DSSP file (Angstrom, degrees, kcal/mol; ACC not computed):
  #  RESIDUE AA STRUCTURE BP1 BP2  ACC     N-H-->O    O-->H-N    N-H-->O    O-->H-N    TCO  KAPPA ALPHA  PHI   PSI    X-CA   Y-CA   Z-CA
    1    1 A M              0   0    0      0, 0.0     2,-0.3     0, 0.0     0, 0.0   0.000 360.0 360.0 360.0 126.3   20.0   16.8   73.0
    2    2 A S        -     0   0    0      0, 0.0     0, 0.0     0, 0.0     0, 0.0  -0.668 360.0-142.3 -92.7 148.2   16.6   15.6   73.9
    3    3 A H        -     0   0    0     -2,-0.3     2,-0.1     3,-0.0     3,-0.1  -0.900  21.5-117.9-108.0 135.7   15.7   14.3   77.3
    4    4 A P        -     0   0    0      0, 0.0     2,-0.2     0, 0.0    -1,-0.0  -0.403  35.2-103.0 -69.3 149.7   13.3   11.4   77.7
    5    5 A L        -     0   0    0     -2,-0.1     0, 0.0     1,-0.0     0, 0.0  -0.530  31.6-151.4 -72.8 138.8   10.0   12.1   79.5
    6    6 A K        -     0   0    0     -2,-0.2     2,-0.1    -3,-0.1    -1,-0.0  -0.960  13.8-132.1-114.8 119.8   10.1   10.7   83.0
    7    7 A P        -     0   0    0      0, 0.0     2,-0.5     0, 0.0     0, 0.0  -0.361  12.0-142.1 -68.5 147.3    6.7    9.7   84.5
    8    8 A I        -     0   0    0     -2,-0.1     2,-0.7     2,-0.0    38,-0.1  -0.963   8.3-149.8-111.7 126.0    5.7   10.9   87.9
    9    9 A L        -     0   0    0     -2,-0.5     2,-1.0    36,-0.2    36,-0.0  -0.866   5.7-159.9 -97.1 112.3    3.7    8.5   90.0
   10   10 A L        +     0   0    0     -2,-0.7     2,-1.0    37,-0.0     3,-0.4  -0.785  12.9 178.0 -95.2 100.5    1.3   10.3   92.4
   11   11 A Q        +     0   0    0     -2,-1.0    37,-0.1    35,-0.3     3,-0.1  -0.722  49.3  90.7-105.4  85.1    0.5    7.8   95.2
   12   12 A G        +     0   0    0     -2,-1.0     2,-0.4     1,-0.1    -1,-0.2   0.359  61.5  85.9-154.7   2.2   -1.7    9.6   97.5
   13   13 A H        -     0   0    0     -3,-0.4    -1,-0.1     1,-0.1     4,-0.1  -0.880  53.0-156.7-114.6 145.5   -5.3    9.1   96.5
   14   14 A E  S    S+     0   0    0     -2,-0.4     2,-0.2     2,-0.1    -1,-0.1   0.621  81.6  31.3 -90.9 -15.6   -7.6    6.2   97.4
   15   15 A R  S    S-     0   0    0      1,-0.1    20,-0.2     0, 0.0    -2,-0.1  -0.717 106.7 -52.2-134.1-179.0   -9.8    6.6   94.3
   16   16 A S        -     0   0    0     -2,-0.2    18,-2.3    17,-0.1     2,-0.3  -0.264  56.8-113.1 -62.2 138.4   -9.6    7.8   90.7
   17   17 A I  E     -A   33   0A   0     16,-0.3    16,-0.3     1,-0.1     3,-0.1  -0.549  29.3-176.1 -74.2 133.9   -8.0   11.2   90.0
   18   18 A T  E     +     0   0A   0     14,-2.3     2,-0.3     1,-0.3    15,-0.2   0.710  64.5   4.6-104.7 -27.3  -10.4   13.8   88.7
   19   19 A Q  E     -A   32   0A   0     13,-1.6    13,-2.2    40,-0.1     2,-0.4  -0.974  51.3-166.6-159.1 144.9   -8.1   16.7   88.0
   20   20 A I  E     -A   31   0A   0     -2,-0.3     2,-0.4    11,-0.2    11,-0.2  -0.997  13.8-176.9-129.7 136.6   -4.5   17.7   88.1
   21   21 A K  E     -A   30   0A   0      9,-2.8     9,-3.2    -2,-0.4     2,-0.3  -0.999  15.3-147.6-135.6 135.7   -3.2   21.3   87.9
   22   22 A Y  E     -A   29   0A   0     -2,-0.4     7,-0.2     7,-0.2    42,-0.2  -0.732  26.2-119.1 -90.8 149.5    0.3   22.8   87.8
   23   23 A N    >   -     0   0    0      5,-1.9     3,-0.8    -2,-0.3    43,-0.1  -0.318  37.6 -93.8 -77.0 175.1    0.9   26.2   89.4
   24   24 A R  T 3  S+     0   0    0     41,-0.3    -1,-0.1     1,-0.3    43,-0.1   0.856 126.2  49.2 -61.5 -37.9    2.2   29.1   87.2
   25   25 A E  T 3  S-     0   0    0     41,-0.1    -1,-0.3     1,-0.1    42,-0.0   0.699 104.0-130.8 -76.7 -18.5    5.8   28.4   88.0
   26   26 A G  S <  S+     0   0    0     -3,-0.8    -2,-0.1     2,-0.2    -1,-0.1   0.514  79.7 107.5  82.5   4.9    5.5   24.7   87.2
   27   27 A D  S    S+     0   0    0     16,-0.1    16,-2.3    15,-0.1    17,-0.4   0.650  72.9  52.7 -90.8 -13.3    7.1   23.5   90.5
   28   28 A L  E     - B   0  42A   0     14,-0.2    -5,-1.9    15,-0.1     2,-0.4  -0.947  61.6-159.2-124.6 145.4    4.0   22.3   92.2
   29   29 A I  E     -AB  22  41A   0     12,-2.0    12,-2.5    -2,-0.4     2,-0.4  -0.980   6.5-160.2-116.6 131.4    1.2   19.9   91.2
   30   30 A F  E     -AB  21  40A   0     -9,-3.2    -9,-2.8    -2,-0.4     2,-0.3  -0.935  14.5-174.6-109.3 135.8   -2.2   19.9   92.8
   31   31 A S  E     -AB  20  39A   0      8,-2.5     8,-2.5    -2,-0.4     2,-0.3  -0.976  10.9-176.5-133.7 145.6   -4.4   16.8   92.5
   32   32 A V  E     +A   19   0A   0    -13,-2.2   -14,-2.3    -2,-0.3   -13,-1.6  -0.952   9.5 176.2-135.3 158.2   -7.9   15.9   93.4
   33   33 A A  E     -A   17   0A   0      4,-0.5    26,-2.4    -2,-0.3   -16,-0.3  -0.797  51.5 -75.9-147.4-175.8   -9.8   12.6   93.2
   34   34 A K  S    S+     0   0    0    -18,-2.3    24,-0.2    -2,-0.2     2,-0.1   0.225 109.3  79.7 -78.9  16.3  -13.0   10.8   93.9
   35   35 A D  S    S-     0   0    0      2,-0.2    24,-1.1   -19,-0.2    -2,-0.2  -0.306  98.3-102.7-101.0-162.2  -11.8   10.6   97.5
   36   36 A T  S    S+     0   0    0     22,-0.2    19,-0.6    -2,-0.1    18,-0.6   0.238  86.8  87.0-110.4  15.0  -12.1   13.6   99.9
   37   37 A V  E     - C   0  53A   0     16,-0.1    -4,-0.5    17,-0.1     2,-0.4  -0.937  56.2-153.3-123.2 136.5   -8.5   14.9  100.0
   38   38 A A  E     - C   0  52A   0     14,-1.6    14,-2.5    -2,-0.4     2,-0.3  -0.850  21.3-159.2 -98.6 144.7   -6.6   17.4   97.8
   39   39 A N  E     -BC  31  51A   0     -8,-2.5    -8,-2.5    -2,-0.4     2,-0.4  -0.897  12.7-152.6-124.5 155.1   -2.9   16.9   97.5
   40   40 A V  E     -BC  30  50A   0     10,-2.2     9,-2.7    -2,-0.3    10,-1.5  -0.983  20.5-177.7-125.0 141.1    0.1   19.1   96.6
   41   41 A W  E     -BC  29  48A   0    -12,-2.5   -12,-2.0    -2,-0.4     2,-0.4  -0.914  34.7-107.0-135.3 153.4    3.3   17.6   95.2
   42   42 A Y  E  >  -B   28   0A   0      5,-2.8     4,-2.0    -2,-0.3     3,-0.4  -0.746  29.1-148.1 -74.4 129.7    6.8   18.7   94.0
   43   43 A S  T  4 S+     0   0    0    -16,-2.3    -1,-0.1    -2,-0.4   -15,-0.1   0.761  89.1  64.6 -73.6 -23.9    6.7   18.4   90.2
   44   44 A V  T  4 S+     0   0    0    -17,-0.4    -1,-0.2     1,-0.2   -16,-0.1   0.830 127.0   2.0 -68.6 -32.9   10.3   17.5   89.9
   45   45 A N  T  4 S-     0   0    0     -3,-0.4   -36,-0.2     2,-0.1    -2,-0.2   0.432  93.4-112.7-137.2  -0.9   10.1   14.2   91.8
   46   46 A G     <  +     0   0    0     -4,-2.0   -35,-0.3     1,-0.3     2,-0.3   0.601  57.7 157.4  78.4  10.3    6.5   13.6   92.7
   47   47 A E        -     0   0    0     -5,-0.2    -5,-2.8     1,-0.1     2,-0.4  -0.532  44.1-121.9 -71.8 131.6    7.1   14.0   96.5
   48   48 A R  E     -C   41   0A   0     -2,-0.3    -7,-0.3    -7,-0.2     3,-0.1  -0.610  26.5-175.6 -76.3 127.8    3.9   14.9   98.4
   49   49 A L  E     -     0   0A   0     -9,-2.7     2,-0.3    -2,-0.4    -8,-0.2   0.784  57.9 -46.1 -91.8 -34.0    4.2   18.1  100.3
   50   50 A G  E     -C   40   0A   0    -10,-1.5   -10,-2.2     2,-0.0    -1,-0.3  -0.992  47.7-109.3 179.2 179.9    0.8   18.1  102.0
   51   51 A T  E     -C   39   0A   0     -2,-0.3     2,-0.5   -12,-0.2   -12,-0.2  -0.909  13.0-138.8-132.2 157.4   -2.9   17.6  101.9
   52   52 A Y  E     -C   38   0A   0    -14,-2.5   -14,-1.6    -2,-0.3     2,-0.4  -0.956  30.8-173.4-116.7 105.5   -6.0   19.8  102.2
   53   53 A N  E     +C   37   0A   0     -2,-0.5    37,-0.1    35,-0.3   -16,-0.1  -0.816  44.1  81.8-109.1 139.2   -8.6   18.0  104.4
   54   54 A G        +     0   0    0    -18,-0.6    -1,-0.1     1,-0.4   -17,-0.1   0.176  55.6 108.4 159.8 -24.5  -12.1   19.0  105.1
   55   55 A H        -     0   0    0    -19,-0.6    -1,-0.4    -3,-0.3   -19,-0.1  -0.373  46.0-160.3 -73.4 157.8  -14.4   17.9  102.2
   56   56 A T  S    S+     0   0    0      2,-0.1     2,-0.3    -3,-0.1    -1,-0.1   0.332  70.1  49.9-117.5   2.1  -16.9   15.1  102.7
   57   57 A G  S    S-     0   0    0    -21,-0.1    20,-0.1     1,-0.1   -22,-0.1  -0.809 100.7 -62.5-132.4 173.4  -17.5   14.2   99.1
   58   58 A A        -     0   0    0     -2,-0.3    18,-3.5   -24,-0.2     2,-0.5  -0.219  52.0-124.1 -54.8 142.7  -15.6   13.4   96.0
   59   59 A L  E     +D   75   0B   0    -26,-2.4    16,-0.3   -24,-1.1   -41,-0.2  -0.814  30.4 174.9 -94.9 132.5  -13.4   16.3   94.7
   60   60 A W  E     +     0   0B   0     14,-2.6     2,-0.3    -2,-0.5    15,-0.2   0.761  59.1  18.2-106.3 -32.9  -14.0   17.4   91.2
   61   61 A C  E     -D   74   0B   0     13,-1.5    13,-1.9   -28,-0.1     2,-0.3  -0.964  50.3-178.2-146.4 158.2  -11.8   20.5   90.6
   62   62 A V  E     +D   73   0B   0     -2,-0.3     2,-0.3    11,-0.2    11,-0.2  -0.988   9.1 163.2-152.6 145.8   -8.8   22.4   92.0
   63   63 A D  E     -D   72   0B   0      9,-1.8     9,-3.3    -2,-0.3     2,-0.3  -0.978  19.0-147.7-158.1 157.0   -6.9   25.5   91.1
   64   64 A C  E     -D   71   0B   0     -2,-0.3     7,-0.2     7,-0.2    -2,-0.0  -0.899  27.7-104.0-125.1 159.1   -4.5   27.9   92.6
   65   65 A D    >   -     0   0    0      5,-1.7     3,-1.9    -2,-0.3   -41,-0.3  -0.226  44.4 -92.2 -76.7 172.7   -4.0   31.7   92.2
   66   66 A W  T 3  S+     0   0    0      1,-0.3   -42,-0.2     2,-0.1   -41,-0.1   0.774 126.2  40.9 -61.7 -30.2   -1.2   33.2   90.1
   67   67 A D  T 3  S-     0   0    0    -43,-0.1    -1,-0.3   -44,-0.1   -44,-0.0   0.254 109.3-119.1-102.6  11.9    1.2   33.5   93.1
   68   68 A T  S <  S+     0   0    0     -3,-1.9    -2,-0.1     2,-0.1     3,-0.1   0.833  77.7 122.9  57.9  38.3    0.4   30.1   94.6
   69   69 A K  S    S+     0   0    0      1,-0.2    16,-3.1    16,-0.1    17,-0.4   0.802  71.0  33.7 -91.2 -35.9   -0.9   31.6   97.9
   70   70 A N  E     - E   0  84B   0     14,-0.3    -5,-1.7    15,-0.1     2,-0.4  -0.900  62.9-157.2-126.8 151.4   -4.4   30.2   97.8
   71   71 A V  E     -DE  64  83B   0     12,-2.1    12,-3.2    -2,-0.3     2,-0.4  -0.981   8.8-156.7-124.8 135.5   -5.9   26.9   96.5
   72   72 A L  E     -DE  63  82B   0     -9,-3.3    -9,-1.8    -2,-0.4     2,-0.4  -0.951  11.3-173.8-115.4 134.3   -9.6   26.5   95.6
   73   73 A T  E     -DE  62  81B   0      8,-2.4     8,-2.5    -2,-0.4     2,-0.4  -0.965  10.4-157.2-127.1 146.3  -11.3   23.1   95.6
   74   74 A G  E     -DE  61  80B   0    -13,-1.9   -14,-2.6    -2,-0.4   -13,-1.5  -0.970  18.4-173.3-122.7 139.1  -14.8   22.0   94.5
   75   75 A S  E >   -D   59   0B   0      4,-2.1     3,-1.2    -2,-0.4     4,-0.4  -0.858  41.7-115.9-134.3 160.3  -16.5   18.9   95.8
   76   76 A A  T 3  S+     0   0    0    -18,-3.5   -17,-0.1    -2,-0.3   -18,-0.1   0.562 106.6  79.3 -66.7  -9.8  -19.5   16.7   95.4
   77   77 A D  T 3  S-     0   0    0    -19,-0.4    -1,-0.3     2,-0.2     3,-0.1   0.307 116.6-111.0 -80.4  12.1  -20.4   17.7   99.0
   78   78 A N  S <  S+     0   0    0     -3,-1.2    18,-3.5     1,-0.2     2,-0.4   0.750  80.5 116.4  68.5  28.0  -21.8   20.9   97.2
   79   79 A S  E     - F   0  95B   0     -4,-0.4    -4,-2.1    16,-0.3     2,-0.4  -0.930  52.4-153.9-126.6 152.4  -19.0   23.1   98.7
   80   80 A C  E     -EF  74  94B   0     14,-2.2    14,-2.1    -2,-0.4     2,-0.4  -0.973  20.8-162.9-116.4 137.5  -16.1   25.2   97.4
   81   81 A R  E     -EF  73  93B   0     -8,-2.5    -8,-2.4    -2,-0.4     2,-0.5  -0.976  12.0-150.4-128.1 138.1  -13.2   25.7   99.8
   82   82 A L  E     -EF  72  92B   0     10,-3.1     9,-2.8    -2,-0.4    10,-1.5  -0.916  22.1-171.3-105.3 126.9  -10.5   28.2   99.8
   83   83 A W  E     -EF  71  90B   0    -12,-3.2   -12,-2.1    -2,-0.5     2,-0.6  -0.867  31.2-115.9-119.8 149.4   -7.2   27.1  101.4
   84   84 A D  E  >  -E   70   0B   0      5,-2.5     4,-2.0    -2,-0.3   -14,-0.3  -0.771  31.8-142.9 -73.7 122.6   -3.9   28.8  102.4
   85   85 A C  T  4 S+     0   0    0    -16,-3.1    -1,-0.2    -2,-0.6   -15,-0.1   0.899  91.7  40.5 -57.9 -45.8   -1.5   26.9  100.1
   86   86 A E  T  4 S+     0   0    0    -17,-0.4    -1,-0.2     1,-0.2   -16,-0.1   0.889 126.8  29.0 -74.4 -42.2    1.4   26.8  102.5
   87   87 A T  T  4 S-     0   0    0      2,-0.1    -2,-0.2   -37,-0.0    -1,-0.2   0.640  92.1-133.2 -96.6 -14.8   -0.3   26.0  105.8
   88   88 A A     <  +     0   0    0     -4,-2.0     2,-0.4     1,-0.3   -35,-0.3   0.652  51.6 154.8  64.6  19.0   -3.4   24.0  104.4
   89   89 A H        -     0   0    0     -5,-0.2    -5,-2.5   -37,-0.1     2,-0.6  -0.621  49.5-119.6 -75.4 130.6   -5.5   26.1  106.7
   90   90 A Q  E     +F   83   0B   0     -2,-0.4    -7,-0.3    -7,-0.2     3,-0.1  -0.608  33.0 179.1 -73.8 117.1   -9.1   26.5  105.4
   91   91 A L  E     -     0   0B   0     -9,-2.8     2,-0.3    -2,-0.6    -8,-0.2   0.814  61.9  -7.9 -88.8 -34.5   -9.7   30.2  104.8
   92   92 A F  E     -F   82   0B   0    -10,-1.5   -10,-3.1     2,-0.0     2,-0.3  -0.987  55.9-173.3-161.8 148.6  -13.3   30.1  103.5
   93   93 A W  E     -F   81   0B   0     -2,-0.3     2,-0.3   -12,-0.2   -12,-0.2  -0.991   4.4-175.1-146.0 151.6  -16.0   27.7  102.4
   94   94 A M  E     -F   80   0B   0    -14,-2.1   -14,-2.2    -2,-0.3     2,-0.4  -0.995  26.3-122.3-147.2 142.7  -19.4   28.1  100.9
   95   95 A I  E      F   79   0B   0     -2,-0.3   -16,-0.3   -16,-0.2   -17,-0.1  -0.671 360.0 360.0 -80.4 132.4  -22.3   25.8   99.9
   96   96 A V              0   0    0    -18,-3.5   -17,-0.2    -2,-0.4    -1,-0.1   0.388 360.0 360.0-117.4 360.0  -23.1   26.0   96.2
């Protein structure tokens, strides 16, 4: 028996989405856009779990490590930032 695909509507960005990433388990979705906030969502229903705030430019890329402890974001503000996935605390940032 096949199941129809159910779209997930991610309503949490003010500008166009630039990248979406699933974690390894597939239960979380990370999204970034041409605004300054990265978001994390439950993949099963699209509920937003939280945000990663700190960039001052558009966000271009996002990724998480294999055990979903840390999230890395890259921005047009010429910085990369490393976040604690669960607390959204910024652990490290560097100008590139």
